[in-house]
C-alpha positions as CSV (number, residue, x, y, z in Angstrom):
1,M,168.6,91.8,132.3
2,N,170.5,88.7,133.0
3,I,169.8,86.1,129.8
4,T,169.3,83.2,132.9
5,V,166.5,85.5,134.5
6,M,164.9,85.9,130.8
7,V,164.6,82.1,130.2
8,G,163.6,81.2,133.5
9,A,160.7,84.0,133.0
10,V,159.7,82.1,129.5
11,L,159.9,78.7,131.1
12,L,157.7,79.8,134.0
13,L,155.2,81.4,131.4
14,V,155.0,78.2,129.3
15,A,154.5,76.2,132.5
16,A,151.9,78.2,133.7
17,V,150.0,77.9,130.0
18,L,150.3,74.2,130.2
19,V,148.9,73.9,133.9
20,W,146.2,76.4,132.6
21,L,145.2,73.8,129.4
22,A,145.6,70.7,131.5
23,V,143.4,72.3,134.6
24,R,140.7,73.5,132.0
25,R,140.7,70.0,130.4
26,L,140.4,68.0,133.4
27,R,137.6,70.4,134.9
28,A,135.5,70.0,131.6
29,L,135.9,66.4,132.0
30,R,135.3,65.9,135.3
31,S,132.0,68.0,135.4
32,G,130.2,65.4,132.7
33,G,132.2,66.0,129.4
34,V,133.0,63.6,126.5
35,H,135.8,64.1,124.2
36,A,134.9,65.5,120.8
37,A,136.3,66.7,117.9
38,L,134.6,69.9,115.9
39,R,134.8,71.4,112.8
40,T,133.1,74.3,111.2
41,H,134.7,75.1,108.0
42,L,133.5,72.2,105.9
43,D,134.9,73.3,102.5
44,D,138.6,71.5,103.0
45,P,138.0,68.1,103.3
46,G,140.0,66.4,105.7
47,K,141.2,69.7,107.5
48,G,140.0,72.2,110.3
49,W,139.2,69.6,113.0
50,H,139.8,71.0,116.6
51,L,139.9,68.7,119.7
52,G,138.1,69.4,122.5
53,V,135.5,68.3,125.4
54,G,131.9,68.9,125.2
55,R,129.5,69.2,128.0
56,Y,125.5,69.3,128.5
57,Q,124.2,72.1,130.3
58,G,120.3,71.8,129.8
59,D,119.5,72.7,126.3
60,E,122.9,73.4,125.0
61,F,126.4,71.7,124.3
62,V,129.1,73.7,125.3
63,W,132.3,72.9,123.3
64,F,135.7,73.7,124.9
65,R,138.8,73.3,122.7
66,V,141.7,71.5,124.2
67,L,144.4,74.0,123.2
68,S,142.6,77.5,124.1
69,L,143.3,79.6,126.9
70,R,139.9,81.1,126.6
71,P,138.1,80.6,130.4
72,G,134.8,80.1,128.7
73,P,133.7,77.3,126.4
74,D,134.4,77.9,122.9
75,R,131.2,76.9,121.0
76,I,127.8,76.7,122.4
77,I,125.4,74.8,120.4
78,S,121.7,74.8,121.1
79,R,119.9,71.7,120.9
80,S,116.7,73.2,119.4
81,A,118.7,75.0,116.9
82,L,120.1,71.5,115.5
83,E,119.0,69.2,112.6
84,I,121.4,66.1,111.7
85,A,122.3,66.3,108.0
86,D,124.3,63.3,107.6
87,R,126.4,60.5,109.7
88,R,129.4,59.0,108.4
89,D,133.0,57.4,109.4
90,P,136.2,59.5,109.4
91,S,138.2,59.0,106.2
92,G,141.7,59.7,105.2
93,P,143.7,62.2,107.1
94,E,140.7,62.8,109.5
95,L,141.6,59.6,111.4
96,Y,144.5,61.4,113.0
97,S,142.5,64.4,114.0
98,M,139.9,63.2,116.1
99,P,139.1,60.4,119.1
100,P,139.7,57.0,118.4
101,S,136.5,54.9,116.6
102,S,134.9,58.1,115.9
103,R,131.8,58.9,114.1
104,V,131.1,62.2,112.4
105,L,127.7,64.0,112.2
106,R,127.2,66.8,110.2
107,F,124.7,69.0,111.5
108,R,122.8,72.5,110.3
109,E,122.2,74.8,112.9
110,T,119.1,77.2,112.6
111,G,120.4,80.9,111.2
112,M,124.2,79.4,111.1
113,S,126.9,77.6,108.6
114,E,127.0,73.7,109.1
115,I,129.3,71.8,111.7
116,E,130.9,68.4,112.1
117,L,131.4,67.0,115.2
118,A,133.1,63.6,115.7
119,M,132.7,61.5,118.7
120,S,133.3,57.8,120.1
121,P,130.6,55.6,119.6
122,D,129.8,55.6,123.6
123,A,129.6,59.5,123.3
124,L,127.8,59.7,120.4
125,T,125.2,57.6,121.7
126,G,124.7,59.9,124.7
127,F,124.7,63.2,122.3
128,L,121.9,61.4,120.2
129,S,120.0,60.7,123.4
130,W,120.2,64.1,125.0
131,L,119.4,65.6,121.2
132,E,116.1,63.5,121.3
133,S,115.2,64.1,124.9
134,A,113.9,67.6,124.5
135,P,110.5,68.1,126.1
136,P,107.8,68.2,123.6
137,G,107.1,70.9,121.1
138,R,110.9,72.3,121.6
139,L,112.5,70.8,118.6
140,P,111.5,72.2,115.2
141,W,111.0,68.8,113.4
142,A,108.5,67.7,116.5
143,S,106.2,70.4,115.8
């Protein structure tokens, strides 16, 4: 096989992956998504943040990682399973791995580990409104 054919095939594959990532991100943003960074491993401060796009779907917040080839969401967070444990500003190396001016929320998910979500102030206001707008009796702390 000719080396130029192999190089061309590799470049075509790389271009296809980049187009897939761009289309996936744009679709998520155009359907009401917001930029959000998510961290599930809280044992290492400042590490483990992944940029993504979150979208509200009824009682669920679905999160799509920016650099993932998965066609569906990478994480589905149910509104009824969330409890806010803490709010804080990002510190040190975290500032480089999340959207500008972000605030960090730490959640406890019922039956799951803690997660952290970082969003811009505007996106955070929308997220908190969505979180608190569940019908009466559907949230664990409201019963």
